[in-house]
Structure formats: C-alpha cells, structure tokens
C-alpha positions in Angstrom: -1.3 17.7 31.3 -4.9 17.1 32.0 -6.7 14.3 30.6 -9.6 15.3 28.4 -13.1 14.3 29.5 -14.0 13.1 25.8 -10.9 10.6 26.1 -12.3 7.7 24.8 -11.6 4.9 27.6 -9.7 1.6 27.1 -11.1 -1.6 28.5 -9.1 -3.4 31.0 -6.0 -4.5 29.7 -3.4 -7.4 31.3 -0.3 -5.8 32.6 1.7 -8.2 30.5 0.1 -10.8 27.5 1.8 -12.8 25.2 0.6 -10.6 22.4 3.5 -8.5 23.1 5.7 -11.0 21.1 3.8 -10.8 18.1 3.7 -7.0 18.3 7.3 -6.5 19.6 8.6 -8.6 16.2 6.5 -6.4 14.0 7.6 -3.0 15.4 11.4 -4.5 15.4 11.3 -4.7 11.5 11.3 -0.7 11.6 14.8 -0.6 12.7 15.6 -3.5 10.1 14.3 -1.4 7.6 15.7 1.8 8.3 18.3 1.5 11.1 20.5 -1.6 9.8 19.1 -1.7 6.3 18.5 -4.8 6.1 15.3 -5.8 4.3 14.9 -9.2 4.6 15.3 -9.1 8.2 12.6 -6.3 8.6 10.1 -9.1 6.4 11.1 -11.9 8.4 10.3 -9.7 11.6 6.8 -8.6 9.8 5.8 -12.3 8.8 7.1 -13.7 12.1 5.3 -11.7 14.1 2.1 -12.2 12.4 2.1 -15.9 12.1 2.8 -15.6 16.0 -0.1 -13.6 16.3 -2.1 -15.5 14.5 -1.4 -18.7 16.3 -2.2 -16.7 19.9 -5.4 -15.5 18.3 -6.0 -19.2 17.5 -5.6 -20.2 21.0 -7.4 -17.3 22.4 -10.5 -18.4 20.1 -10.5 -21.9 22.1 -13.5 -22.5 23.9 -11.2 -23.4 26.9 -9.9 -19.4 26.8 -13.3 -18.2 25.8 -13.1 -16.3 29.3 -9.7 -14.8 28.7 -10.1 -13.7 25.3 -12.8 -11.1 26.5 -12.5 -7.7 27.9 -14.1 -6.2 31.2 -17.4 -5.4 29.4 -17.8 -8.6 27.5 -17.2 -7.5 24.1 -14.5 -9.8 22.0 -11.0 -8.4 22.2 -9.5 -6.8 19.2 -7.9 -8.8 16.2 -4.3 -8.6 17.1 -3.5 -10.3 13.9 -5.7 -7.3 12.3 -4.2 -4.6 13.7 -0.3 -6.0 13.6 -1.0 -6.5 9.9 -2.4 -2.8 9.4 1.2 -1.5 11.1 2.9 -4.1 9.0 1.8 -2.8 5.6 2.8 0.9 6.6 6.1 -0.4 7.5 6.3 -2.2 4.1 5.1 0.6 1.9 7.3 3.3 3.6 10.6 0.8 3.2 10.1 0.8 -0.4 11.4 4.0 -1.2 15.1 5.6 0.2 14.4 8.1 3.3 16.7 10.4 2.8 16.2 13.7 2.8 16.0 15.3 -1.2 14.2 18.4 -2.4 13.8 18.0 -6.4 10.4 17.2 -7.7 11.2 13.2 -8.0 11.8 13.0 -4.3 8.6 15.0 -3.4 6.8 12.7 -5.3 8.3 9.5 -4.0 7.6 10.8 -0.5 4.2 11.9 -1.0 3.3 8.2 -2.6 5.2 6.1 -0.1 4.0 8.1 2.7 0.6 8.9 1.7 0.1 5.4 1.2 1.5 4.1 4.6 -1.4 6.2 6.1 -4.3 5.6 3.3 -4.1 2.0 2.8 -4.3 0.4 6.3 -6.9 2.9 7.0 -8.4 1.9 3.9 -8.3 -1.8 5.1 -9.3 -1.3 8.5 -12.8 0.7 7.4 -13.5 -0.9 4.3 -12.1 -4.6 4.2 -12.0 -5.3 8.0 -14.9 -3.0 8.8 -13.7 -2.4 12.5 -12.8 1.2 11.8 -9.7 1.3 14.1 -7.7 3.7 12.9 -9.4 7.7 13.2 -7.9 11.0 13.4 -9.7 12.6 15.6 -8.7 16.6 15.1 -10.4 18.1 17.8 -11.1 14.9 20.0 -9.9 16.3 23.3 -12.1 19.6 23.3 -10.5 23.3 24.1 -6.7 23.4 25.0 -6.3 24.1 28.7 -4.0 26.9 29.7 -1.2 24.4 30.3 -1.4 23.2 26.8 -1.0 26.8 25.4 2.2 27.5 28.0 3.1 23.7 26.6 3.3 25.0 23.1 5.8 28.0 24.4 7.8 25.5 26.5 8.4 23.4 23.2 9.8 26.5 21.3 12.4 27.3 24.0 13.2 23.6 24.4 14.0 23.5 20.6 15.7 26.9 20.3 18.2 25.4 23.7 18.9 21.9 22.2 18.6 21.7 18.6 21.2 23.9 17.3 23.6 22.1 19.7 23.1 18.9 18.0 22.5 19.6 14.3 25.8 21.6 14.5 28.1 20.2 17.0 27.0 16.5 15.6 27.2 17.5 11.8 23.7 15.9 11.3 22.8 19.0 9.6 24.7 17.5 6.5 22.4 15.0 6.6 20.0 17.4 4.6 20.8 18.8 1.6 22.4 22.4 1.3 19.7 25.5 1.2 21.2 28.1 -0.5 18.5 29.6 -2.6 14.9 30.8 -1.8 13.8 27.9 -3.9 15.3 25.2 -1.8 14.6 27.0 1.6 11.0 26.9 0.6 10.9 23.6 -0.4 12.8 22.6 2.7 10.2 24.0 4.6 7.3 22.4 3.1 9.2 19.1 2.9 10.3 19.2 7.0 6.4 20.2 8.0 4.9 17.6 5.7 6.7 14.7 7.2 6.1 16.1 10.8 2.3 16.2 10.1 2.8 12.6 8.8 4.4 11.3 11.7 1.5 11.8 13.9 -0.8 10.6 11.5 1.3 7.0 11.1 3.1 6.9 14.1 0.6 8.1 16.6 -3.0 7.8 15.1 -1.9 4.5 13.4 0.7 2.9 15.0 0.4 3.7 18.7 -4.1 3.9 18.3 -3.9 0.0 17.2 -1.4 -1.1 19.7 -3.1 0.8 22.6 -6.1 -1.6 21.9 -3.8 -4.4 23.3 -1.9 -3.3 25.7 -1.4 -0.6 28.4 -0.2 2.5 27.7 3.4 2.3 28.8 3.9 -0.7 26.5 2.5 1.0 23.7 4.3 3.9 23.5 7.5 2.0 23.8 6.5 0.1 20.7 5.3 2.9 18.7 8.5 4.8 19.8 10.8 2.2 18.2 9.4 2.6 15.0 9.1 6.2 15.5 12.9 6.5 16.3 14.2 4.2 13.7 12.8 6.2 10.9 13.7 9.3 12.1 17.4 7.9 11.9 17.2 6.9 8.5 15.7 10.6 7.5 18.4 12.0 9.1 18.6 12.1 13.0 22.2 10.5 13.6 24.7 10.3 15.8 23.3 10.9 19.4 19.9 11.4 17.5 18.3 9.2 19.7 19.0 10.9 23.1 16.5 13.1 21.6 14.0 11.3 19.4 13.1 8.6 22.1 12.0 11.1 24.3 10.2 12.8 21.6 8.6 9.9 20.3 7.3 9.1 24.2 6.2 12.6 24.5 4.1 12.6 21.4 2.3 9.6 22.6 1.7 10.7 26.2 0.2 13.8 24.5 -2.0 12.0 22.4 -2.9 9.8 25.2 -3.9 12.5 27.6 -5.3 15.1 24.8 -7.2 12.8 22.0 -6.6 15.7 19.7 -4.6 15.4 16.4 -4.8 19.3 15.9 -2.8 19.7 19.0 0.1 17.1 18.8 0.7 18.5 15.0 1.0 21.7 16.7 3.4 20.7 19.0 5.3 18.5 16.6 5.2 21.5 13.8 6.3 24.1 16.5 9.6 21.6 16.9 9.9 21.3 13.0 10.0 24.9 12.8 12.9 25.1 15.1 14.5 22.1 12.9 13.7 24.2 9.6 15.6 27.5 10.9 18.6 25.6 12.2 19.3 23.6 9.1 18.8 27.3 7.3 21.2 28.5 9.6 23.7 25.6 9.6 24.0 25.6 5.7 24.1 29.4 5.6 26.5 30.9 7.9 25.3 34.4 9.1 22.1 34.1 7.8 20.5 33.6 11.5 23.3 34.4 14.0 21.1 36.9 15.6 18.5 34.1 16.2 20.9 31.1 17.5 23.9 30.7 19.9 25.8 28.5 17.6 
C-alpha cells in the first residue's frame, strides 16, 4: 500500500531505547485488565511504567544528556511521561466497566460513557492541559484513495467471509455475544458492533499508536499498540484461538494508518470487517436465516 505524500514525517528515532521499558509496562497493563482480569496488577504496571518514564526523562534532561534528548532537527523530544500518561488514563477509564457484550439500554450507556471518555479525556488533557495537541484524528490525512486501497476493501470482505464463520462457529465464541433473534436485538447488535469498531480506531490507532509512534520506530510502536488492542478484543469476546486473527488484524490496522494517515480509510476497513462479524453472529444465533451467505 503506497505511502501518502501528505503523511507527516517522524523524526529520526533510535533503533532501541530504554524508553521501551516504561512503554512496555504501560501496555502490559492491558492484558492485566482485560485478559487475566486482575486490576491491581494493571494499576501496578501503569504506576511502574510512569515512574520509570519519569526517571528516564529526568536523566535525558540532565546537561550530560542534552544532546541525546534532541531530535535530528534540533527540537526537544516529546515527553514520554506525558504520552504514556495519556494511554494510562484511557486504559483506566476502559477498565472501569465490564466489557462483555450486552445489548440493553444500561449497557449502551455504560459503553458510551467509558469508551467515549477513554478517547475524549486523553485528547482534552493533551490539547488543553499539556498543550501539545499530540492526539489528532486525521480524517482524510492521506488524500484520495488509490486503486490498491479500493481493491483492498474488497479483499477485506472476501477474507472476512472465508475466515470469520469458521472461527466464530467452530470455536463457539459466538456464544460470548447475546442471542439476537428479534429485529430490535439485531438492530442493536448492528449499532454496537459498528460503534465499537469505530472506537477501536480512535483509541488504539489514533491515540495509543500515534502517541507511541512519537517515541519509537514503527514496528515497535505497532507491537505495543497490538498488545493493548488484542487484550481489549479478548475481553470483548474474541477468545479461544481468536488472537491468531486479532494479532495480525491489529498489526495491519497500525500499518494501514501509518501508510495512509487516513482515519477514514482505517475506519472503513474496520467497519467492512465488522459488517461480516455482525452477519456471522446473526447467522450463528439464527440457524437457517443466512445459510445462503455462509458455508457453515
């Protein structure tokens, strides 16, 4: 997928940095919160990550480290403490609610408040408290979509159709979502799946990945955001051998965003995939309804 000429360049970053240690600690809080579900471990990892980041930043600020703390263009490096604190705030907000899929009104309000806050609060802190505007949502940052990008949308649908029915039905993970056997519940599932898919890109890519990318080469930032992304999807219901699918999916979304700088494009890719997820869940809970569409 060709890179967009409008993509904002990232300054030269070291191949390896001690800053990886606090970033890894903060990102490992996600599996503590969402996979093993032991909140105090998540809190401890967040606190340890921020403390280590603070100590490293103090060392960078010392006169003997002044040259190492500057980028190739001579500007001061972004604050690792501030950027990791924004990720930590988002994780704390999301971890405050259970993430099991539910479709009642209370669950919708709960998800909207927690997931919305996990995006809005770090954005507000970055823009108005830190005044660095590190979090942005570049809707059409990469300009017009290329022919390959349009073709990739069709490929996503085909891959989803080939893979997702087998995964959901043979593993039984479709049971992690509530039964949808009425028009009202099917409509609620459609809204819920789509809304969470959009939020995934706002938080994991435009917030976590973008903040990490200010400090680390692409592949390191992408692996770190993948840890957070996949952990959230695990609690949401993508269990059993789901990580075999969600790990490459999370890495791919980071790669697409890095190349296109377009939130519109990554959201479109995600929503097409989630459209297949929605149809598979309806199919699995209502045998016979969509047998003409799926092989299983």
